C-alpha positions as CSV (number, residue, x, y, z in Angstrom):
1,M,-31.1,107.2,-153.1
2,S,-34.2,109.2,-153.7
3,A,-35.1,112.1,-156.0
4,P,-38.1,114.3,-156.3
5,V,-40.4,113.8,-159.4
6,V,-42.4,116.7,-160.8
7,P,-46.2,116.5,-160.7
8,T,-46.5,116.3,-164.5
9,V,-44.7,112.9,-164.8
10,R,-46.8,109.7,-165.0
11,T,-44.4,107.4,-163.0
12,A,-43.0,107.4,-159.5
13,Q,-39.5,107.1,-160.9
14,C,-37.0,109.9,-161.8
15,P,-35.7,109.9,-165.4
16,P,-32.4,108.1,-164.5
17,C,-34.2,105.3,-162.8
18,Q,-36.6,104.9,-165.7
19,A,-33.7,104.6,-168.0
20,A,-32.0,102.0,-165.8
21,D,-35.2,99.9,-165.7
22,R,-35.5,100.0,-169.5
23,A,-31.9,99.0,-169.9
24,D,-32.9,95.4,-169.3
25,S,-36.4,95.0,-170.7
26,I,-38.4,93.2,-173.4
27,A,-39.7,96.6,-174.6
28,A,-36.2,97.8,-175.3
29,D,-35.2,94.5,-176.9
30,T,-32.5,93.9,-174.3
31,R,-34.0,90.7,-172.9
32,L,-34.3,88.6,-176.0
33,H,-33.0,85.6,-174.0
34,D,-36.4,85.3,-172.1
35,P,-37.2,81.6,-172.5
36,R,-41.0,82.0,-171.9
37,P,-43.4,81.4,-174.7
38,F,-44.8,84.6,-176.2
39,A,-48.0,85.4,-178.0
40,V,-48.5,87.7,-181.0
41,Y,-51.9,89.4,-180.6
42,L,-54.1,91.9,-182.4
43,A,-55.8,94.5,-180.2
44,H,-58.8,96.5,-181.1
45,H,-58.9,100.1,-180.0
46,G,-62.0,101.3,-181.7
47,C,-60.3,103.5,-184.3
48,A,-57.6,101.1,-185.2
49,V,-56.1,97.6,-184.7
50,K,-52.6,97.3,-183.3
51,V,-50.2,94.3,-183.1
52,G,-48.3,93.4,-180.0
53,I,-46.6,90.6,-178.1
54,T,-47.0,89.4,-174.5
55,A,-45.9,86.4,-172.5
56,V,-48.4,83.6,-172.8
57,E,-48.5,83.2,-169.0
58,R,-49.9,86.7,-168.6
59,G,-53.2,85.8,-170.4
60,D,-55.4,88.9,-170.9
61,A,-53.4,91.0,-168.4
62,R,-51.5,92.9,-171.1
63,L,-54.6,93.6,-173.1
64,L,-56.5,94.9,-170.0
65,E,-53.6,97.1,-169.0
66,Q,-53.6,98.9,-172.3
67,G,-57.4,99.2,-172.4
68,A,-57.9,97.1,-175.5
69,L,-61.6,96.9,-176.4
70,A,-61.2,93.4,-177.9
71,S,-58.3,91.1,-178.9
72,T,-57.2,87.9,-180.4
73,V,-54.0,85.8,-180.3
74,I,-52.8,84.8,-183.7
75,S,-49.6,82.8,-182.9
76,T,-47.4,81.7,-180.0
77,G,-43.8,80.7,-179.8
78,T,-40.4,82.1,-179.0
79,L,-39.8,85.8,-178.1
80,T,-37.4,86.4,-181.0
81,A,-39.9,84.9,-183.5
82,A,-42.7,87.0,-181.9
83,R,-40.7,90.1,-182.5
84,R,-40.2,89.1,-186.2
85,A,-43.9,88.5,-186.6
86,E,-44.7,91.9,-185.0
87,S,-42.4,93.6,-187.4
88,L,-43.8,91.7,-190.3
89,L,-47.3,92.8,-189.6
90,G,-46.2,96.4,-189.2
91,T,-44.4,96.4,-192.5
92,A,-46.8,94.3,-194.6
93,L,-50.1,95.4,-193.2
94,G,-49.3,98.8,-191.7
95,L,-50.3,97.8,-188.2
96,P,-48.9,100.0,-185.4
97,D,-47.3,98.4,-182.4
98,R,-48.5,101.1,-180.1
99,M,-51.5,103.3,-179.7
100,S,-51.5,106.7,-178.2
101,A,-53.6,107.4,-175.1
102,A,-55.3,110.2,-177.1
103,R,-56.5,107.8,-179.8
104,K,-57.7,105.2,-177.2
105,R,-59.7,107.9,-175.4
106,L,-61.2,109.1,-178.7
107,A,-62.2,105.5,-179.5
108,R,-64.0,105.2,-176.2
109,A,-66.4,108.0,-177.2
110,R,-67.8,105.7,-180.0
111,P,-66.6,102.2,-179.2
112,G,-69.0,100.5,-181.7
113,T,-70.4,97.0,-181.0
114,A,-68.7,93.8,-180.0
115,A,-69.7,92.3,-183.4
116,E,-68.1,95.1,-185.2
117,R,-64.9,94.8,-183.2
118,A,-64.8,91.0,-183.8
119,A,-65.3,91.5,-187.6
120,D,-62.4,93.9,-187.7
121,L,-60.1,91.5,-185.8
122,F,-61.1,88.5,-187.9
123,A,-60.5,90.4,-191.1
124,T,-57.1,91.6,-189.9
125,A,-56.2,88.0,-188.8
126,Q,-57.2,86.7,-192.2
127,R,-54.8,89.2,-193.9
128,A,-52.1,88.1,-191.5
129,G,-52.7,84.5,-192.3
130,E,-51.8,85.1,-195.9
131,L,-48.2,86.2,-195.0
132,A,-45.2,83.9,-194.7
133,W,-44.9,83.4,-190.9
134,P,-41.6,83.4,-189.0
135,Q,-40.3,80.1,-187.8
136,G,-40.6,79.7,-184.1
137,Q,-44.2,81.1,-183.9
138,D,-47.1,78.6,-184.4
139,R,-50.3,80.1,-185.8
140,R,-53.4,79.9,-183.7
141,E,-57.0,79.9,-184.9
142,P,-58.3,83.5,-184.0
143,Q,-60.7,83.5,-181.1
144,V,-61.8,87.1,-180.3
145,R,-62.3,88.1,-176.7
146,D,-64.2,91.3,-176.1
147,H,-63.1,93.3,-173.1
148,A,-65.7,96.1,-172.9
149,A,-67.7,94.3,-170.1
150,A,-64.5,94.0,-168.0
151,Y,-64.3,97.8,-167.8
152,D,-68.0,98.5,-167.5
153,L,-67.6,100.5,-170.7
154,P,-71.1,101.9,-171.7
155,A,-72.3,100.7,-175.1
156,D,-72.8,104.4,-176.2
157,G,-69.2,105.3,-175.1
158,L,-67.6,107.8,-172.7
159,R,-67.4,111.5,-173.3
160,P,-65.7,113.2,-170.3
161,D,-66.3,116.9,-169.6
162,A,-62.9,117.5,-167.9
163,A,-59.6,115.8,-167.0
164,L,-57.6,116.0,-163.8
165,L,-54.6,118.2,-164.0
166,P,-51.3,117.4,-162.2
167,L,-51.8,117.4,-158.5
168,A,-50.6,119.7,-155.7
169,P,-50.3,118.8,-152.0
170,G,-53.6,118.7,-150.3
171,D,-55.7,118.3,-153.4
172,V,-59.0,116.4,-153.0
173,I,-60.4,114.1,-155.7
174,S,-63.9,112.8,-155.2
175,G,-66.6,111.2,-157.2
176,R,-68.2,107.9,-158.2
177,I,-66.3,105.5,-160.4
178,A,-68.2,105.2,-163.7
179,C,-65.6,103.2,-165.6
180,R,-62.1,102.0,-165.2
181,I,-60.2,101.1,-168.4
182,G,-56.4,100.7,-168.7
183,T,-54.8,103.4,-166.6
184,D,-57.8,105.7,-166.8
185,I,-60.7,106.1,-164.3
186,Y,-63.8,108.0,-165.3
187,L,-65.5,109.7,-162.3
188,D,-69.0,111.0,-162.0
189,T,-68.5,114.3,-160.1
190,V,-70.2,117.5,-159.4
191,S,-68.3,118.9,-162.4
192,G,-69.6,116.2,-164.7
193,L,-67.7,113.2,-166.0
194,V,-64.0,113.6,-165.2
195,L,-61.1,111.7,-166.7
196,L,-58.5,110.7,-164.1
197,D,-55.2,109.4,-165.5
198,T,-54.1,107.2,-162.5
199,R,-50.5,107.6,-163.6
200,L,-50.6,111.1,-162.2
201,L,-51.1,109.6,-158.7
202,A,-47.7,107.8,-158.9
203,G,-45.4,108.9,-156.1
204,W,-48.1,110.7,-154.1
205,A,-49.1,109.7,-150.5
206,L,-52.9,109.2,-150.7
207,G,-55.4,109.4,-147.9
208,R,-59.1,108.8,-147.6
209,A,-61.2,111.9,-147.7
210,E,-64.2,112.3,-145.4
211,P,-67.6,111.6,-147.0
212,D,-69.0,114.5,-149.0
213,T,-65.7,116.3,-149.0
214,A,-65.8,118.8,-152.0
215,P,-63.2,118.1,-154.7
216,T,-60.4,120.8,-154.9
217,A,-58.1,119.3,-157.6
218,A,-57.7,121.4,-160.7
219,L,-59.5,120.3,-163.8
220,E,-59.0,121.0,-167.5
221,S,-62.1,121.3,-169.7
222,L,-62.1,118.9,-172.6
223,A,-63.3,119.2,-176.1
224,P,-66.3,116.9,-176.9
225,L,-64.2,113.9,-177.9
226,G,-61.3,114.2,-175.6
227,H,-57.8,115.8,-175.7
228,Q,-54.3,114.9,-176.8
229,E,-51.9,112.9,-174.7
230,E,-48.6,111.3,-174.9
231,Q,-48.1,107.7,-176.1
232,D,-48.4,104.8,-173.7
233,A,-45.4,102.7,-173.0
234,L,-45.2,99.6,-175.2
235,F,-45.0,97.2,-172.2
């Protein structure tokens, strides 16, 4: 069974299929029987530090998917204990467990230095270390990993001039990739630096344009530091 999805959505699934997928997921707390070891991490997004969990076997994948600028693992163990630790850090330290796309993009305008990000994470990890930790999660000595180089994020940040609007059949997107971070691609184009949310491409049949083809996709001009967006999914 198939159903059309409107251009403004950021997934190739219709709403009923999205709901069905989330009915059995870690994000919805309906798969707490998952036997894999899970890590509790702190992720730096420039303007704030968030707490999250990810399967240990995934390594840095979850951090790179969400566009974290730096991160550190503070404990590993069972999934249920990881959830308790995540809730503890949210309650005791006020750490969010998600970060909106808008805040992430604003942070990329002035990302700061790797040393500053590391200092923030170490300080937060130290505060977390003073809490009574849930049984089932073993603490880890914080080791900060900076991810800016993985994205080719410029040290002075990214300040896009425009963002791609939802697509229409036959639209052309063209430019040179300046940076790819999380689900966003920043393109150097004839219209300046353009933010492309790749989730808007979901469900579209894409073809290769001829070299030097002029872009025709509609753009939205942005304020100097970006624009508001909806929250990213937790997982």
